[in-house]
N, C-alpha and C positions, 0 to 999 in steps of 0.2 A: 737536664742537670742544672742549667742556669736558673730555671724556674724554682727548683728545689732550694738552691742556694739563696735566691731572692726571698723565698718564704722564710728561711732560717734567719736571714738578716732582718727582715721586717718584724718577725716575731720577737727577736732579741731587742730591737729598737723599742717595741711597745713595752716590753718588760722593764728595760732600763729607764724608760721615760717615767715609769711609775715608781722606780726604785728610790729609796730615801737616802739622802746624803748622810754620811756618818756623823757629821757635825751638827745636823739638824735635830732639835729636841723631838723626842717621840710624842705622838699624839696621846692625849689623856687616856683614851681607852686601851692603849698599849701598856701603860704603866700603872693605871688605877683601874680596879675592877677585876672580875674573874678571868678575863681573856688575855692571853699573851700570844703574840704572833711574830714569827721570825722566818726569814727565808733568804735564798740567794739564787741568782740566775748566772749562768756562766756560758761563754761562747768560745770554743776552740776552733781555730782555722789554720790550715796548713796547705802550702802550695809549693811544688817543686817542678822545675823545668830543666831539661838537658838538651844540648845541641852540640853534636860532635864531641861528646864527653867520653874520652877513651876508657876510663874505669867502668863505664856503664851506668845505667839508671833509667828510670821510667817516669815520664811526666805524669803528675797526679795533682789533684786538688781535692781537699776534703774539708768538712766542717761538722761541728757537733754542738748542739744546744742542750743545756740541762737546767732543770729547775728542782730545787729542794726546799720544801715549804712546811713549816710546823705551825699549827694553831691549836693551842691548849687551853683548857678550862679548869679552874680550881676555885671551889667555893665551899666553905665549911667542910663536910666530910665526903664531898664528891669531887672526882677528878675525871677529866676526859681529854685524852691526848690523841691528836690526829697528825699524820705526816703524809705528804704527797711527794713522790719522787717521779720525775718524768725526764726522759732524754731521747734524743734522736740525732743520728749522725750518718753521713753518706761520704763515699769516696768515689772518684772517677779517675781511672788510669787510662793512659793512651792506648794500651794494647788490649783493653777489655771492652766488650761490646755494650756492657751495662754499667750503670752506676750501682754501687753496692752499699749496703748498710754497714756502718761500723758500730752502731748502737741503736736500740729501739726498745723502749720499755715504758710502761706506766704502772705505778704501784701506789696503792693507798692502804695505810695502816691506821686503825682506830681502836682505842681501848678505853672503855668506860669503867670507872672504879668507885666502889662505896667503901669508905674507910672502916677497917676493923680495929687496927692498932695504929701506932705512930707511922709505920711504913708498909703495913699489909692491907690489902683491899680485896673484897669480892670483886670480880671483874667479868666483863663480857667483851670479846674482841672480834674484830673483823679484819681480814686481809684480802685484798683483791689485786690480781696481777694480770696483765695482758701486754700486747704490743699495739703500735699505731697502724702499721702498714703491712703489706704482703711481704712474706719471706720466701726465698727461692732456694732450690737445690741446683747447683751449677754442674755442667758437664760439657762435653764436646760431641758433635755429631761425626758421622763417618768422613766428612770432609775436613774435620779439624776445627770447625767453627764453634765458638762458644754458644751454648744454649742453656736455657733455664726452665725449671718446672716449679709452679706454685706449690708451696708446702704448708705455709702458715699464713695467718692474717689476723686482723683485729678480732678478738674473742675466739680465736682458733689457734692455739688454745687460750682460754681464759680460766683463771683459777679464783675461787672464792672459798675462804675458810672462815667459819664462824663458830663460836662456842663460849660457854661459861667457864670460869676458872678462878684463880687467885693471882693477884698482882703484888709484887714487891717493888716499891718505888722509893729509892733514896732521894732522888731529885729528877729534874728533866733530863739529866745526862747519864743516869744509870737506873735501869729498871729491867725486870724480867717477869714474864707471865707464863703460868702453867695452866693448861686447859685439858682435862682428862676426857672430855666428851666433845670433840671437835668434828663438825661436819665439813667435809671437803667436796666441793663441786668442781668438776672439770668440764668446761664447755668447749665444743668444737663445731666446725662446719661439717655436716655429714658428707659433703662431696670429697673431703680429704681422707676420710677414714679408710682403714686397711683391714684385711683379714687377720684373725688371731689377736685382735685388740692391739695391733702394732702401732697405732697412731694415738699416742699419749694415753694408752690404756682404755680407750673408748671402743666399744664393739662396732663392727662395720655397719654403716647405715644409721647409727645412733648419733645423738648430739650431746649426751650427758653421761658422765660417770660420777657415781656417788661413793664416798668413803666415810667411815666413822673411825676416829682414832684419837691419839694423844698428840697434842701440840705444845711445844715449848718455844718461846721466843725471848730474845734478849737484845737490849740496846745499851751501848756504852760509848760515850763520846768523851774524849779527854784531850787536854792540851799537853802534848809531849814536851815541847820546849816553846819558847816564845814564838808566836806567829805560826805554829804548826799544830794542827788538830787532826786527830784520828777519830773517825766515826765507824763503829762496828755494829753490824746488824746481823743477827743469827736467827734462823727459823729451822726447827726440827719437827718432823711429823712421822708418826708410825700408824699405819692402817690396821686396825683390829681385825678387819674382815678378810684380809688377804696379805700374806707374807709380812707379818708385823716386824720381823727382824730386818726387813729392808727399809731402813729409816731414810726418809727424804731430807736432804740437807740444802739449805740456801744461805750462804754466807756472803756478806758484802763488806768491803773495806773502802772507805772514802777518805783520802788524805788531802788536806788543803794546806799549802805552804804559802803564806802571804808574802808577796814581794812589796807591794804598796797598797794604797787604798783602792786601786783599780785593777791590779794584776795579781794573779795567783798562779802557782804551779799545782795542778790537780792530778791526782792519781786515783782511778777507780778500778777496783778489782772485785770480781764476783765469781764464785764457783757454786755450781748446782749439781746435786746428785738426785735423780728421780728415775728409777729403773723403768717406769712406764713410758718415759719420754726417750731416754737413751741409757743404755747399760754401760755407764761410765760417767766420769766427771765432765761437766761442761764448764768452760772457763772463758771469762770475758775480762779484758784489761784495756783501759783507755788512759793515756798519759799525755800531758801537754801543758803549755802555758795558756791561760785563759783570761779573757776580760771577765771580771767577776764583780757582781754588785749585790750588796745586801739590801733587803727591804723588809 
């Protein structure tokens, strides 16, 4: 646990050391030329202890590191937008035998566009998602001790979606892409697979599932009031080859409420529906005050 927290703190230090002060003028290649770059790193930390506390409570320590980075290209009638989102968090409580993840994701989005009209483009897109470390299913043995079984890992699952389409782009803060011929690849480790394709839709003993379908994605970032921004990211996918009525949904909402130049209150909410992974909605929510730096 201490080693993982040390890693989080060191990684955050490296990121913030390279972060740019808000009052420092941007480099020429950030304001002049086809490339624009913008990102932020945030670190949330929480610790609670209880000693003879009659209302009750459980000692715990947790930390979460997140990075959100955009690098975009615009020249003449070509546009290329790229976004990286990565986060990792852990929590350790006194009564648990294991440190457990509170967050673990890596996602890359990329859209290349060739202008047709003022706001419409021919496009080609790529979306890649996976996690960094092993995930476990927790239970107790016959003696009541907590045990765990490996269930997921890096690239198990891993998702890759690619396809041609059309892009509507008002600006960097509002755009959507429609791709009627999207290939979806689901990668897994064969040692995790289960009978009846019960492991993310991949057949037992196999490492890949292929789908062909329709994908729609949208991005909308807005300033609701002063110092409060809402970032909405939506992806929808329908598989032509099997149960096209079962639309996969992935919606993310990232809210940043700025306190001052160094601190923000962050709320991240994500809900996923993918009946090959779980027949129901998966929900993830992280809330806290974070040290937040733009770069």
